[in-house]
N, C-alpha and C positions, 0 to 999 in steps of 0.2 A: 727500704734501706734508709737508715738515719744519716743525716749529713755528718761529715767528719768534723770534729772539733779542731780549732786552730792549732792546738798543741800537738795533735797527732800529725797533721801536715808538716808542722815545723820540725818535729822529731824525725820524720822520714826524710825530709830535705837535708837535715843536718847529717844524718847517717850516710846518705848517698854522696853528698858533697865531700865528706871526710875521706871517702874512698877514691876520689878522683885525683889523678896527677895534676900538677900545675899546668900541663899542656892541654887539658881537656876542660870543656865547659858543659854544664847541664842545660838542656832544653826541657823545661817542664811542660809535658804535653797535657794541655788543659782541655782538649777536645772532648765533647760530650759531658763536660762538667760545667756547673754554673759559674758566672762571673765572680761570685763571692768566694769561690775556691781560689781563683786567681788572686784576689785581694789577700786571702789568708796566706798564700805562698809569698806574695809580695811583702807582707809584714814580717815574714820570716827571712827576708833578704833576697828572695829570688826575683830576678828582673827579666830573664829570657824565657819566653813561652812559645809553645808550638801549637798550631791549629791546622786542621786538615779539611775544613769545610768553609767555603767563602762566606756564606750567609751567617754562620755562627761566629766567625772571626770578626766580620764587620760589626755585628751586634755588640760583641764584647768591646771592640775598640771604641765604638761610639759611646758606650756607657762608662768607660774607664779612662779614656785618654786625657780628659781635662784634669781629673784628680790625680792620675798617675802617669804623667807625661813621659817618664823614663822607662816605661815598660817596652821591651824589645820583642816584636812579634816576628816569628818565622812561620812561613807557610810550608807544611811538610807533607801534604796529601796530594792526591790526583787533582790537577788544575785544568779546567776547561778554558779554552782560549777566550770564550765570550764572558768569562768571569774575571779575567785579569784586571779589567778596568776598575773594578770595585776595590781592589786592594792596592793598586799601583800608587795611590797618593801617600800611603803610610807604611807599607810593609818594609821590614828591615832586611829580610832575606827570603827568597823563594828557593827552598832546598830541593824541590821535586820537579826539576825541568827534565821532561822525558822525550821531547821531540824538537826538531828544528822549527816546526810550525809554531809550537808554543813559545819558543825562544824569540822568534820574530815578533810575535804579538806582545811579549813583554817589552821588547825594544820599542815597539810602536807606542805602547801605553806609557812607558817611562818618559819618552820624548814629549808626549802630550802633556804630562804633568811636570815636565822639566826636572826630572830626577834621574839619577843613576841607581839602578836597583842591583844589589849584589845577588848573585845566583849560584847554585850548585847544580851540576849536571848529574843526573841519576844513572848509575851504572847497573845494568841488570846482570846479577850473578846467581840469584836464587834459582832453584830447580822448578819452582811453581810458575806455571804460565800466567797466573793471575798477577804476578809482580810485573811491573813495567820498567822501562828505562832503555838506555842505549846499550848495544853490544860494544865491546872494546873497539872493534873496527869502525863502527858507526861514530863513536865518540872521537876517534882520531881524525876521521874524515871531516866531522863538523869543526873541530878545532883548526884543521887546515884551512877550511873555508873562511873562518873568522879571521885567521891570520892573514889570508890573502886579500881580504876586502873589509878591513875594520870599519870603514865608513858605513857599511851596511848594517852594522851591529851596535850602533850608538845607543846608549841608555842602559847598558848592562855592564856589570863588572864580574868577571869570572873569578870565583873565590875558591872553587874546589869541587869535590865529588861527594855524592850521597849514595848510599846503598842499603838494601835490606837483605839479610841472609834468609835462607830457607827456614821455614817454621818446622824444625825437626828436633828430635831429642839428641841426635848425633852431634855432639859438640865438636868432634873433629871435622865434620863436614862444614859446620858453621865457621870454624876457624879457617879452613881452606878457602871458603868464599870471601871472608874478610881479608885474608892474605892476598887474594887475587885483586881485590879492590885497592889495597895498599900498593901492590906492585904496579898497577895501572897508574895510580896517583904519582908514584915516584918516577915512572917512565915519562909521564907528561911533564913533570917538573924539570926533568933533566933534558927534555927535548927542546927544539927551537920553535915549538908550536904556540907558545904563549907570548902575547904582546907585553904583558905585565906579570912576569913569573913571580915577582915578590908579593903579589896579591893572592896567588893561588896557594892557600895555606890550610884550607879547611877540609877535613875528612869526617863526614857525618855518618857514623855507623853505630849500631847498637841500640837496643830498646830494653825494656824492663827485664826480659828473660835472657838476654845475651850480651848486655853491654860490657860485662867484665872481659869477655872474649874479644869484643871490639876494641877495648882499651889496649889489650895486649898487642893488637895489630896497628896501633897508632891513631885510633880515633880521636878527633879533637872536639867533636860534638856528640853527645849521647842523648837520645830522645826517649825520655822516661815519663810515663804517665801513670799506669796502674800502681806501680810501686810507691807513688806519692799520693795519688788521689783515690786509689781504690778502683773498684769497678764502677762503671757509669751509674748514675742515680736513675 
């Protein structure tokens, strides 16, 4: 497979961004693609990128951060607790927080590097068991624990929710799942569980195949990779 020319990546980015409401931002998912694809997207005006493997993200950050210091990196994939330390110094947001144990490690590593790391809590609504995240009740329980003892959770900023819908052709099912995430998000926002409700504003839903449905349910971050960069090289 031949590398994509800059103008193709730029054209795809322009087309996607033109269809986004002002309330939503594009996370260009560069995982499995080379750093020069990130540069091509950057030159087309993209600043926010998503990666899902720690080793790949660190390698790209190391090769690009001096020349492109305003690139914003979001971590969007499964994150092992023993890998948090590698991205804690520079990550702009961890979208895929799936357990209390992981959240505590992010707090620990954030304090170690004297940072506050914005995070999203991942809500599990998909029908596939391979998808991870909190149930709604687990999410509310965790938020209650954070509210009750905020000193135990220094180093993080709760910014919102992230979710993945089922990988199915049934668009109505996908819409129902995204609507469930939106309802949970709204319920949390209107509850007294948040210490800083004004910061809880992000709803990361939607990928290349379903982001239009996610936008209809209020997504503020759409994670799109293959529609920009094509299949992995």
